[in-house]
N, C-alpha and C positions, 0 to 999 in steps of 0.2 A: 703399524699399519702403511702402508707407502703408496699413494697414490702419483700414475704416472700416465704420459699420453702413449698409448698404444700404436696408434696409429695417427697418419697427419693427410692429407691431401690440401696442397697449397693451391690459393686462390688467386684471381687478378684483382678482383674488386671488392670481396668480403673477408671476412676472419676467417683462415685456415679452417679445414672440418676436421676434428680433432677425434681422436675415441678412446675416452679415459677409463683408466682398470683401477682398482685397489688390489696389492696385496698381503696380506698375509702371513706370517710368519714367513721359514727358508727353508730348502731343502729337494726333496722329492714334490717331483707336481704331481700332488696328491690329489687333486680337483678343483675344477673350472666353471664357474658360473653365472651363464650369458641372461641378462633381462631380457628388454624388447629388441624387435627387430625389425619392427614396423611403427608410422610416428603414431599408432592411436590404440598404442599399449601401455595406456595406462599403470592399471593394475600390476601388471609385470614389472612392470622400473620401481616402481613403490613399494612393493614385495622384496624387488634387490635392495633398496635404501635404508627398510625395517631387516634386511640380512645383513649387512654394511654395518649398522649400527651396533648388534647383537654380537660381529665376529669382534668387531671393535675393542668391547666391553670385554670378552673372554679373552682376547689377546693379552691387552691390560692388565686382569688377575691373575694372568698367566695360566689358562686352561687351555691353552693350543696345545699340541703334543710338538715333544722338537725334532724337524729331520721330516717335518710337511708341510710345504705351499699352499694355499687357495688365492684362486686367483679369480673378482666378481667384476661385472664387465655388465652394467647395467644399462646398455644402449648402444648399438652399432648402429642409428639411425637418427639422432639428435637432430638431424635437420630438418626431415619431415617433421618429426616431432615438437619443430618450434612452429612451426604454419598449420599444424594439423592436418596432416596427411599422410594415408595408410602407406603411401609407395614412395617410391624416391620422386624427389618432384618435379625434376624437366624431363624424363622419360618414363614415369609411374611404374618402374621397375621393382621387384620381390626381391628382398637382398636374401632371402630364405630359400630364394632359387636359384642362386646364383654357387654354392659349397660345389666343391672346393677353391672356388676364382679361378681366376686369371690375372694375370697379375701386368696383361699388355690388354686387358679387355676396357668395356665398359667400364662406368663409374663404381656401379656396384659390385659389379666383376669385381675389381682391385679391391675395395672392400672386402670381399669376401675371404680374398688370396692373402692380402695383409694381414688380416684380425685370423684364418685361420689356419697361418703357418705359425703364431704364438700358441694355439688354443688345442693345438692337435697332440702337442707333447704332455698332455694332463692322462692319469690314469683314470678318471670320471669326466665327467661331464653334463653339466643339468643347464637345460632350458627350461623358461617362463616361458608356456609356449602359448597361443589363441589359434581358436579354431579360424578357418578360413569362411564361416559363417557368423551373422551376428549372431550371438546366445551366452545363454548358460546353460555350466556342466558341472555335475558332480565332481566333485577334487579326484582326481586319478594321477598315477604315472601312465602314459604313453611312451610303446619301443617298438620302433621300426622292426616286422620278423626278417634280419635281415640274413640270419647262420650265427651271426656275434652277439645277439642280444642275453642276456645276463637276468636273468628272472629273478633267480632266488634273492643280487642285490637288490632288484627293485622292492622287492619285501620290505627291505631294511627301514621304509619309508615311512610304513608302518598308515599309507593311506588305504582307502577300502576298496579301491581299485585299480589293475593294474590291464591296461589295455594294449593287446598285440594286433598292432596292424601291420597287413603285410602292403610294401610298397610298388605303388602303381610309377610307373614309367617317372610322373614329372616330382615324384616325388625324393627321384635318387640324387639331386643336384640341393637336398633341403640338409639341414646342419644338422639334428638328430641321424641321417643315415651315414654321411659322411665320418661325424665323428667315429664311429663302430668299425667302418670300412676302415682307419687309419689306427685302429686296434685302441680306442678308447670305450671305455663303458659310460652310455650313451643315454639318458635319461630326457626328455618333457615331461613336465608337474604345470598340469592343467586345473587354472580356482575354477572359481564362477564367475568369473566376470573379463570383460577387457576393458573397458571405456569407461568403466564407473571403477571407484576405488569402494571395495570391501574389506574393511578392516577385519574382520574376525576370521576372512579366506587368506586371508595374507598373512597373517600370525599362523594360520593352520599349516602352509607351505614352508614358511619360514622354520617352525619345532619339525615338522615332515626331515628338512634337511639337516636339521641340529641330528635329529635320532642317526639320519647315515651318518654323519659326519662323529660319530660315538661306536655305533658298529666299525668304521672303518679304521677306528684309532688314529683318526684324525684330530680333534676334540675331547678330553679328558673328562669323566666319569661326571666331574664334580663343575661342570659348566653349564650343567641341569640348573642344579640346587644354586648356580647365581643369577640363573634366566630367572626360577623359582624366586628367589631373593627378591630380585624388582619386580616381578608379578604381585609378589603378596599372597600368592597361595601356596597350598599344595595339597592333592589331593590324591587316592589310592593310586588311578591313572596313569598319574603325572610319577609317582615311585616306580610303577611297573615302568614308564619309557625310559626312567634313567638305569635301569638294570637293563634295559633295549630287551624287554618281555614287552617284545609290540603286537598290536593285532593284529591279524592275518589278513592278505587283503586276496578279494576275489579277483584272478584271471581272467581274462575273458580275449575272444577274439572280437574286432570291431565289425566283422560282418555278423556277430549274435544280435548286437542291436538293432533292433523294431523298430525300424521309419514309420513316422506318419504323414502323409503331407496331401495338401489341401488342391482340388481339384479349382480352383478359382483365387485369383488374384484378390486380394485388399487386405482392410484396416483389421492387422492380428490382437483378440484378445482372450489372453490365455486364463485358465481356469486351475490350474494347481500349479503346483511349485517343483522344482526341481530336488530330489531326494524323495518324494511323494512318491509314496504306494497305492498305485491303482487299480481298479479290477476290471477284465474286459470291459466294454459297453460303456464305459465309465467316459462323463464327460471331461473332454482336456480344453478347448480350445475352441472359440466360434470366429468365422470370418465376417465383416462386415462390408458390404457394398459403401466405397470410400465416398459415394457423391450423396445415397439415398436413405443409408444407416440400415437400411434391411439388410438379415441375418444372408449371406448365402449359403454357409455351409456351415456345420459342426463337426467337428473331428473327435473321433471316438475311440478307446482303445481298444485298438484287436487284440489283447492279449493282456492278463493281468502282469505286472511287475514293476519295475521303481524307473522314474521319469529320469532318464539320465543327462536328456538334452533338452529343451528349450528354446526356441526363439525368442530373443526378445523387443527385436524392431517393431515399430509402430504398424508397418506395412512388411507383407508378406508377401512370396508371388507365386503362382502356381506351378504344381509338382516341385515345392522344395521341402526339405526334410524338417520340418518346424519344430520337430517333437520325435527323440529317440527315447525308447524306452528300453530296460534291459530284464529281459521277463523270467 
């Protein structure tokens, strides 16, 4: 493992702004993994840290394939994370709306340009992403539908769902979209949380990436045995994973998800869990008056389906997609 500074912005009064990366192996630029792009993506940087630890152990045990290089960048926005702010501190801009960047532009444009120059050379790209609204997701792979998307390769993660998103104009400046345009097979992985640590979800995404690495000849098959030895268990499902017999993913378009929106703003009191199967008419949540405590509205399932997304902030605004169901 080689730890190195990939990009630096000098500072007059404070320490320089640095983006660090971890390289494993050498040769063909096989995979780049990017963690948090926003300052509140704690689950994303934590998942990256678990991946770095796992890859270091695999490299030390000789289980990385020769002639392949992996680059992991835990965070592109450590400055915002240091002060607990989601976007860039000085102008509130979003780095994930600045790609492919502009070297002579604003600070976040220069960060995007400096990093993208490096990561656009990789054959595969993975981003640990978060949604623009606070909430919990069913773990899934999300791909921009650009005409360059690789759905068959997305199946190699073995996650339950693959979501195809038709890009809107503002999506054309995201990392996932630009990676694809510059001929990288790009995938955004969504776990259950963003601002809270979910150990089980983080481990699920790390194992999904290891399945992807084995399927693409970047990590040797024996790497899974090493991982299982460390965890102290082996079962039939993991044996299947070791042979790349991963479960097939359900492919869906994002427009297939049914949004449930409250008519009133207030305190959100959820009655279901992400991944739960619900019946049409079932109670999903209650919206309470923030001052008087009375129930303003009950949200009920319009269709039978699986709870794919649930709002998880205490307060919810009117006409917000508080819950998304997969029919």
